[in-house]
C-alpha positions in Angstrom: -22.9 48.5 113.3 -20.9 45.3 113.4 -20.1 45.5 109.6 -19.0 49.1 110.2 -16.6 47.8 112.9 -15.3 45.1 110.6 -14.2 47.8 108.1 -12.2 49.8 110.6 -8.7 48.9 109.7 -5.7 50.9 108.5 -5.4 50.8 104.7 -2.0 50.5 103.1 -1.3 53.5 100.8 0.0 52.9 97.3 2.0 55.1 95.1 0.5 58.4 94.1 -0.1 58.9 90.4 -0.3 62.5 89.2 -1.9 63.8 86.0 -2.0 67.5 85.8 -4.1 68.9 88.7 -5.5 65.5 89.5 -3.9 62.6 91.4 -4.9 59.2 92.8 -3.5 56.2 94.6 -4.6 52.7 95.3 -5.3 51.8 98.9 -5.1 48.2 100.0 -7.1 46.4 102.7 -4.4 44.2 104.4 -6.8 41.5 105.3 -8.1 40.8 101.8 -5.3 42.5 99.9 -7.9 44.2 97.7 -6.8 47.4 96.2 -9.2 50.2 95.2 -8.5 53.8 94.0 -8.8 57.0 96.0 -8.4 60.6 94.7 -5.7 62.4 96.4 -5.8 65.7 94.5 -8.4 67.6 92.5 -9.0 71.3 91.9 -12.4 71.0 93.7 -12.0 69.6 97.2 -15.7 68.7 97.3 -15.2 66.4 94.3 -12.4 64.6 96.2 -14.7 64.1 99.2 -17.7 62.9 97.2 -15.7 60.6 94.9 -13.7 59.1 97.7 -16.9 58.4 99.7 -18.3 56.4 96.8 -15.0 54.6 96.3 -14.6 53.8 100.0 -18.2 52.5 100.1 -17.6 50.2 97.1 -14.3 49.0 98.5 -15.9 48.3 101.8 -18.7 46.3 100.2 -16.2 44.1 98.3 -14.2 43.5 101.5 -17.3 42.7 103.6 -18.5 40.2 101.0 -15.1 38.5 100.8 -14.7 38.4 104.6 -18.1 36.7 104.9 -16.8 34.0 102.5 -13.6 33.7 104.6 -15.7 33.3 107.7 -17.2 30.1 106.3 -14.0 28.4 107.4 -15.7 27.8 110.7 -19.2 26.9 109.5 -18.9 25.1 106.2 -17.2 22.0 104.8 -17.2 22.7 101.1 -13.8 23.0 99.3 -14.0 26.8 99.1 -14.7 27.3 102.8 -12.4 29.9 104.3 -11.4 31.4 100.9 -12.2 34.9 99.7 -14.9 33.5 97.5 -13.0 34.2 94.3 -13.2 38.0 95.1 -9.4 37.8 94.9 -9.4 36.2 91.4 
């Protein structure tokens, strides 16, 4: 439940890219500045829902891992403490 709460943030919407009947955009987590794609249009709405659920889950996993690294600022003394753990490289 706590990890779910950590993922509750407004994502910045990137520019929509259209290719025929399909479109997508990058969404950016403002805390990590990680961008990840989301479908915005597809002829089959169910495809949009399923694909976006998978993409959101993966984006969330990356953000959580990076935020865990960032939290080491308070608990670790190594040089990378408080960084995004090279997830932003």
